[in-house]
C-alpha positions in Angstrom: 36.3 -11.5 -13.1 32.4 -11.7 -11.3 32.1 -11.7 -7.6 29.2 -13.6 -6.5 28.1 -12.5 -2.9 25.5 -15.0 -0.9 22.9 -14.0 1.7 25.6 -13.7 4.9 28.2 -12.1 2.2 25.6 -9.3 1.6 24.8 -9.1 5.6 28.9 -9.0 6.2 29.3 -5.7 4.6 26.0 -3.9 4.7 24.4 -1.9 8.0 21.3 -0.3 8.0 23.0 2.8 8.8 24.7 2.9 5.1 21.9 1.6 3.4 19.6 4.8 4.2 22.9 7.0 3.5 22.9 5.5 0.2 19.6 5.7 -0.3 19.0 9.1 0.8 21.7 9.8 -1.9 20.2 8.0 -4.6 16.6 9.3 -4.2 18.3 12.9 -4.1 20.4 12.1 -7.4 17.3 10.9 -9.5 15.6 14.5 -8.0 18.5 16.2 -9.3 18.4 14.8 -12.9 21.7 12.8 -12.3 20.2 9.2 -12.3 18.0 8.0 -15.2 14.3 7.2 -14.6 14.3 3.7 -13.1 12.4 0.7 -14.8 10.7 -1.8 -14.0 8.3 -5.0 -15.1 6.3 -7.5 -13.5 5.1 -11.0 -14.7 2.6 -13.7 -13.1 2.8 -16.7 -12.0 0.1 -19.3 -10.6 1.7 -18.7 -7.2 3.3 -15.7 -6.8 4.5 -12.8 -9.2 8.0 -11.7 -10.8 9.6 -8.6 -10.8 12.5 -7.4 -13.1 13.9 -3.6 -12.1 16.6 -2.0 -13.6 18.3 1.3 -12.9 22.2 3.0 -13.5 24.3 5.1 -11.9 27.7 4.7 -11.3 26.8 1.1 -12.0 23.6 -0.6 -13.6 22.4 -3.0 -11.4 19.2 -5.3 -12.5 16.9 -7.4 -9.9 15.0 -10.4 -10.6 12.7 -11.5 -7.8 10.3 -13.6 -7.4 7.8 -12.7 -4.5 5.4 -15.9 -3.5 3.5 -15.7 -0.2 3.1 -19.1 0.1 6.6 -20.3 0.3 7.1 -20.4 3.9 4.3 -22.7 4.5 4.6 -25.0 1.3 8.0 -25.2 0.6 9.5 -23.8 3.8 11.3 -21.3 1.5 11.4 -17.8 2.0 8.5 -15.3 0.6 11.1 -13.1 -1.5 14.0 -14.9 -3.8 16.1 -13.3 -6.5 19.3 -11.9 -7.5 21.0 -8.3 -8.1 23.0 -8.2 -11.4 25.8 -5.5 -11.4 27.4 -4.1 -14.1 30.0 -1.9 -15.3 28.6 1.0 -17.4 32.1 1.7 -19.0 33.1 -1.5 -20.3 30.2 -3.3 -20.1 31.3 -6.1 -18.1 29.5 -8.3 -15.1 31.0 -7.3 -11.8 29.1 -8.9 -9.6 26.1 -11.1 -8.8 24.2 -11.0 -5.4 21.4 -12.9 -3.5 18.7 -10.0 -3.7 16.3 -11.3 -0.4 18.9 -9.1 2.1 19.5 -6.6 -0.2 15.3 -6.0 -0.6 14.7 -6.1 2.6 17.3 -3.6 3.8 16.8 -1.2 0.9 13.3 -0.8 1.5 13.3 -0.3 5.5 15.9 2.1 4.6 13.4 4.0 2.1 10.9 3.6 4.7 13.5 5.5 7.1 14.1 8.2 4.7 10.5 9.2 4.8 10.5 8.9 8.3 13.3 11.2 8.2 11.0 14.2 6.7 7.7 13.3 7.3 7.5 11.8 10.5 7.4 13.9 13.9 10.7 14.1 15.0 9.9 13.0 18.8 8.1 9.8 17.0 9.0 6.5 19.1 5.4 4.7 19.3 6.1 2.2 16.2 3.7 -0.3 14.7 4.6 -2.9 12.2 1.9 -5.1 11.0 3.5 -7.8 9.0 6.2 -9.6 11.2 8.6 -11.1 8.2 11.9 -10.4 7.2 11.0 -6.8 5.9 9.1 -6.2 9.4 12.2 -6.8 11.3 14.7 -5.2 8.6 12.5 -2.0 9.2 12.5 -1.6 13.0 16.4 -1.4 12.6 16.2 1.2 10.1 13.5 3.2 11.9 16.0 3.4 15.0 18.1 5.6 12.8 16.2 8.1 12.5 13.6 8.2 15.0 14.0 7.5 19.3 12.1 4.5 19.0 11.6 2.9 22.4 8.1 0.8 21.9 7.1 -1.4 19.3 3.4 -3.4 18.8 3.5 -6.1 16.6 0.5 -7.5 14.4 0.5 -10.5 12.1 -2.2 -12.8 11.0 -0.3 -15.9 12.2 -0.3 -14.6 16.0 2.5 -17.6 16.5 4.9 -15.7 13.9 3.8 -12.1 15.7 4.4 -13.3 19.4 8.0 -14.6 18.5 9.1 -11.7 16.2 7.9 -9.3 19.5 10.6 -12.2 21.3 13.2 -11.7 19.3 13.2 -7.9 18.3 12.4 -7.4 21.8 15.7 -9.6 23.3 17.7 -8.0 20.1 17.4 -4.7 20.9 16.5 -4.5 24.6 13.6 -2.6 24.6 9.4 -3.1 25.1 8.0 -5.1 22.2 4.3 -6.4 22.4 1.8 -8.4 20.0 -1.7 -7.5 19.7 -4.2 -9.5 18.0 -6.1 -6.9 16.3 -4.8 -4.1 14.1 -7.3 -1.6 15.9 -5.4 -2.2 19.3 -2.3 -2.5 17.2 -2.1 0.9 16.0 -4.3 3.1 18.6 -1.7 4.8 20.1 1.0 4.7 17.4 3.3 7.5 16.3 4.6 5.6 13.2 2.7 2.4 11.1 4.5 0.4 8.7 2.2 -2.4 6.7 4.0 -4.6 4.9 1.7 -7.9 4.1 1.6 -9.4 0.8 -2.8 -8.4 1.6 -4.6 -7.7 -1.2 -7.5 -5.9 0.6 -7.4 -2.9 2.7 -6.1 -3.4 6.1 -6.2 -0.1 7.3 -9.2 2.3 7.1 -9.7 5.8 7.8 -10.4 5.4 11.8 -7.5 3.8 11.9 -6.3 7.8 11.8 -4.7 9.8 14.5 -3.3 13.2 14.7 0.2 13.3 13.7 0.9 9.9 12.5 3.2 8.8 9.9 2.2 5.1 7.8 4.3 3.4 5.2 3.0 1.4 3.4 5.3 -1.1 1.6 3.4 -4.3 0.6 1.4 -3.1 -2.6 4.0 -3.9 -5.2 1.7 -4.6 -7.8 -1.9 -3.5 -9.3 -3.7 -6.2 -7.0 -1.9 -5.7 -3.5 -3.6 -3.4 -1.2 -3.2 -2.1 2.3 -4.5 1.4 2.3 -8.4 2.4 1.5 -8.6 5.0 -0.7 -10.9 6.9 2.0 -7.5 6.7 4.3 -5.3 8.0 1.4 -7.8 11.0 0.5 -7.4 12.3 4.2 -3.7 12.8 3.8 -0.7 13.8 2.6 0.5 11.8 0.1 4.3 11.3 -0.7 5.2 8.3 -3.5 8.2 6.9 -4.2 8.2 7.1 -7.8 4.8 8.8 -8.7 4.4 6.9 -12.0 5.1 3.9 -10.5 2.8 4.1 -7.5 0.2 5.3 -9.9 -0.1 2.3 -11.4 0.9 -0.1 -8.6 0.8 1.5 -5.2 -2.4 1.9 -2.6 -2.1 5.0 -4.2 -3.7 3.6 -7.6 -6.3 1.9 -6.0 -7.8 6.1 -4.4 -7.1 7.2 -8.3 -8.8 4.0 -10.0 -11.6 4.7 -7.1 -11.4 8.8 -7.7 -11.0 9.4 -4.0 -7.8 11.1 -5.0 -6.6 12.5 -8.2 -2.9 12.8 -9.3 -2.3 16.4 -8.9 -3.5 15.8 -4.9 -0.4 14.2 -4.3 2.0 15.7 -2.0 5.0 15.0 -3.8 7.7 12.4 -4.7 10.1 11.4 -2.0 12.9 12.9 -4.3 11.0 16.1 -3.7 10.7 16.4 -0.3 14.5 15.4 0.1 15.6 18.3 -2.1 13.3 20.9 -0.6 11.1 21.4 -3.6 7.7 20.1 -2.0 7.8 20.8 2.1 8.0 17.7 4.4 6.2 17.7 8.1 5.6 21.7 8.9 2.9 20.8 12.0 3.0 18.2 14.8 -0.7 17.2 13.5 -0.2 16.7 9.8 -0.7 12.8 8.3 1.7 11.5 6.1 1.3 8.6 4.0 4.6 6.7 2.1 3.7 4.8 -0.8 6.6 3.0 -1.3 6.3 0.4 -4.3 9.9 0.0 -4.3 12.5 1.1 -6.7 15.8 0.2 -8.5 16.8 3.4 -7.3 17.4 1.6 -4.1 18.7 -1.3 -5.8 21.4 0.0 -7.7 22.3 2.3 -4.3 22.8 -0.6 -2.0 24.2 -2.7 -4.2 27.1 -0.3 -5.0 27.9 -0.3 -1.4 27.9 -4.1 -1.0 29.7 -4.9 -4.0 32.7 -2.2 -3.2 32.9 -3.5 0.3 33.4 -7.0 -1.1 36.0 -6.0 -2.7 37.7 -4.0 -0.4 37.5 -6.8 2.1 37.7 -9.5 0.1 34.4 -11.2 1.0 33.1 -13.5 -1.8 34.1 -15.8 -4.9 35.0 -14.4 -7.9 33.9 -16.6 -11.1 35.3 -16.0 -14.7 32.1 -16.8 -17.1 34.5 -16.5 -20.4 
């Protein structure tokens, strides 16, 4: 039997803290060689892109995601849609099929929070989120698990979207959340900056850096996207989720292509930091960038928890393909 889990089912069985723990352990397992390197492939469509990402741990998880930035305005649909197929590694059976939208947001936010745990200042409390969609919301919740966030500034090209985000997040978490009308003002006093946009030209440059800031660049998940300039990256300690992937499709890709950085200039992968092979933050004035391109390691970790909890609690429905 195969269990089907909707977005609502996934929300019922997962918490940000669950995801953070699972994602940290997934990167640790990868760093220790207990998990094989994830695989990914992308396809371009006229109005967006398709990404297929797969990884294997105790189960095999394969995610097919569609990223169509025009969906909200043109079709009143989410930017990101897709499914995750979870398969048993002993018998090859299809264990579950899950809606991927929420899992993608939760696992991406969890990776940002894990990176912040090691790379952001311990007293970081001022967060700036650039891009006020689903990913931004999940990011606020995840970061509050690892840092004492009590002030959030948001920016979006759609000012009404930013205002709505500020009202809703502020009310939900009972903290100070405000929208700014310029990126310069939004990042001016930030301890942590998260960019989760669909930008194809850089939105942050060297002048946006301040001593001790931690930046998580989440949006560049294909070679055409870019959120940070090569000049900015060259002045920071860059940590990639998966170096090979970031070098071909992340913000790091643009820095390497321009000659502003070399691969050997990269501080390390997140797994290296978690395992202590390379140091995390050692001084308050260090500036770190986490180049988060998204990996199936995160998907398999979070999907595994969702499926296990759903089976335990009887959430979702079962079907027989045979």
